[in-house]
N, C-alpha and C positions, 0 to 999 in steps of 0.2 A: 498613322491611324491603322489599327489592326483590322484584318479582314474578318476575323471571328472574335467577337467580344464575349465575355462571360455570360451576358444575358442571352445571347444567341444560343449558347449551349443549353441554358436553362429552358428556353422555349422548346428546343428540339427534344429534350428529355421529357418534358411535360407532355408534348404531343405523342411521343412514343408510348408513355405510360397509358394515356387515354386510349390509344389504338390497341395496345396489347391486353389491357385489363378491363377496359370499359369504364364509362363515366360513373356507373353506380357502385362499382366495387372499390374505387379509390378512397372514399371516406372511411370505409371499414378497414381498409389496409392501413390508412394513416393512424386510425385509433389503435389498431393492433401494434403498430410500430411504436407509438407513443407509450403504450403500456409496457412494452418490452424494454424500452429505454429507461423508464422509471424503475422497473424491477432490477435492471442491470446496475443503475446508479445506487440503488439501495444495497445490493449485494457487494458492490465495490466498497461502499462506506462500511459495511459490516466487516469485510476482510481487513480494511485499514484499522478499524477499532480493535479487532482481534490481534493484529500485529502489534499495536501499541501496548495492549495488555500483556502479550507474551514478552515484549521487550522490557516492560516494567518488572515483570516477575523475574526474568533472567538477570536484570541489573540488580534487583534486590537480593536474589540468591547469591550473586557474585560478591556483593558487598558483605553479606552475612558470612560467606565462606572466607573471605579475606580477613574479617574480624576474628573468626574462630582460629584461623591459621596464625594470625598475629599473637593471639592469646596463648596458643600452644607453643609457639616458637620462642616467645619472649623469655621464659625461664631458662631455656637452653642457651640462648644468646647471652643473657646476663651472667650465667655461670661461666661461660667461656671467657667473657671479658674479665671476670674476676680472676680466673686462672691465668690468663694472659698477663695481667698486671703483676702477678706474683713472680713471673719469670724475669721480668726486667731488672 
């Protein structure tokens, strides 16, 4: 059996908060903390959404660039293969 259980720590922390900040200020502090956490979650979700959008744009740009490169290189490669066949 442990000498200090997790609930002992919770009781001590709660008592310390009451002693330091007073009983009347704790609900206001809790509301403020809750609002801050909601704002933080919203901002993190926005950052993730922006990251997904950037990734999609980059992926689309890379695919388009690859297609353009293939179209540009294809005539050169086909002409080389024709020239190479003539040497055999």
